[in-house]
N, C-alpha and C positions, 0 to 999 in steps of 0.2 A: 129138597135142595138145601144145601148148607152154605153159609157165607164163605167158609174156608174153601169149598169147591170152586167158587167164583174167583177167589184169590189165586188158587192153583191154576185156573184157566188163564187168568191175566198174566201170570208168570210165564206160562208157555207161550202165550200170544206175543209177549214182549221179546222173548228170546228165540222163539221158533225152534226150540231144542229141548227135548224132554230131560236129558241128563243135566244140562246146565240149570234148568228150572228146578229140578229135583234137588240139586246140590244147594242152590240158593235157599230153598225152602226147608232143607234138612230132612228130606225124604228119600227113600229108595225110588229109582225111576219106575219100577214095577208098581209100587204103591200109588205113585202119582198117576200113572196110566189108568189104573183101576178106578181112581176117583173121577178122572175125566170121563171114562166110559160110563160110569154111574150117572154123572151129570148129563151126559148126552142122552142116555136112556130116559131120565126123568123129564128132560125138555122135549124129547121126541125128535131131535135134529142132530146131525153131525156138525160139530164145531170145528173139528180139525181133520185135515186130510193127511194121513200118515203113510209113509213108505219107509223102507229100511234105511234110506239115506236122508230123508227130509221130512219136515212138518210144515204145513201151510194152513192158513185159515180158510174155511169154507165161506160161502156168502153169509150163512147164518152166524158163523164165528166172527166175521167182520162186523 
């Protein structure tokens, strides 16, 4: 786990929007998504519930 991955997660948690968070962080949304997936794998929990239209925090993400 890297500190930047946690910062990425916080940005998404605050906005609940991958594209807005990615723009604020200066990343492509796909790169941000890959980093969050990597963080989730390393932690062994899902932090975000994703659909095509929304992002929400799971209980572990909260």
